[in-house]
Residue, then its C-alpha position, 0 to 999 in steps of 0.5 A: m741849326s740847319d742840316n748839312k747838304h750832301r751832293v748825291i745821286g739816286v740809284r736803283f738795283k731792281k726795276a721797281g726797287k727802293i732808291y738809295y742815295f750815293d756820293p757821286q764824288d767828282l764824276e759826271v753822272a746823269k739820270g739814265n747812266q749805270v754805275i758801280v757803287e759801294t754798298a754794305r754787301g759789296t760792290e753793285l751795279g745799279d741804274v741812276v734814276v735821280g740825277i745829281k742833287e743836294v739833300t740834307d742829313k735827314e734824307i740820307v743813311a750815314p755813312l754815305k757810300k760812294v760811286i766807284r765808276l760809271v759802268t764799262e763794257e767789262d762791267l756789263q759783261i760781268h753783270k750778264e754772266n752773273k744773271e746766267k749764273e743766277k739761273e743755274a743757282f736757282q736750279v741747284a738750290t731747288e734740288k737741294i731744298t727738295k733733298h732736305q725736304l724743307e717746306m719753303k718756296l724759292v722765289d729768286v736768286e741774286f749774285t752781288f756784282d763782285k760775287n762775294k755773296i749769293i742771296f736766295y729769296f724764299t717764302a715759307d709759312g713759318r720758321i725754317d731750319f736751313r743750316e744744312l742747306v746753307k752748308d750744301l750751297a756754300a760747298v757748291f758755290k764757294t762763296r758767302i750764302e744768305l737765305r732771306q725769307i720774304g713775305v707774299r707782297d715781296e714775292a709778287k714784286l719779284l715775280g711780277g704778274i697782271g692785276p685784276c685791272g689788266k695792267s702789270l702789278c704796280c709793285a713790280t713796275w714802279l712802286g718802290d716801297f710798300d706803304p701800309v694798306t688797311i681795311k679802313m681804307a677800303k671801308e672809307q672808299n665804300l667798296s665791297l668788303n668781299p676778299t676776292k674783290i679788294s685783294g691782289i694776287c699776293g692775297r693782301l689788300f690792293c696797294c692802289l687802295r692807298y692812292e686816293h685815300e686822302h681824297y676819299n677821307d676828306m670827302i666822307r668827313r664832309m658828306p652826310a650819312v646815307g639815310s640822314k636828312v638834308k636841306t636842299e633848295l627843293g626842300v628837306g630830303e633823305v640821302t639815298e646814295s653817296v658818290i664819294l669820288c665826285g662829291k655828289l649825293k642822291v637825295k629822295i625828295k617829295n614833290p610838293v605838287d603831286d606828293v610823289e617822291e623823286i631822286k635828285c642829285f646835289s653836290i655836297d656844297e648844295v645841301t645842309p645836313v639836318s643831323k650831325k652824323k657823317l658818312k665817315d661814321q657810318l662807313d666806320e661802323k661796317p662790320l668785318e668778316k674774319e676773312v677780310k681782316e686777314l687781308e691786312d699785311k701783318e708781316 
């Protein structure tokens, strides 16, 4: 039995936020438009990043919420006013946190479009009893208050910044979702396991370790281990180095004429391993320091 088809558009509420599907109804909505939509937390203003298309039941979260209208000048003015009020709310909340001596760091404040709720995003090392803080904030703003604790990766996404590569953070510019990133990915790319060289400003492993992982994983399953023997057109030699991304091997071979050892470069298709041990097995055996293990996101 085939899945039902649904006519949807994809909407983002933040620059690099997750994409949510909505029912455009009879509206003519295109990518690049801004819309007012119905969400679980009230009406919201969002950017259309995926034009009208059909998806199956498996691709939506039921019930599918509806697009109310394309934005008007009045809607844009309300949105602008909300952004100004968010700055004021941030200052007020910061003062209240100090007053209550709470060990938490306020990261961001968000008003829903209809002002039915204000969400305060914060980080903290452990659980925080913020019940009195919520009462104080509700008394000031006369609306529903939500305090949402976020992790360090989400904090970096909200605040933005520049990565070690010199470019704006992926998570703050285009990366919609956080996929798991593991130490194993760094090992399989034969990177230095120095925590300062494989972690971002959030203190967690680089998200970009995942981008080429599939290619690296495929290559190291095919490449012989460093130190192992391989047959080449010039004779049997020892692998001294693997250039994984290029699929190349550096092999130490004795010149039969003068018995001098030379380093020659071969592609993995030009050699035949003498032993069964692969580079993947060798990299998996690399020991890990405690500091490196802590880089994996446990949140």
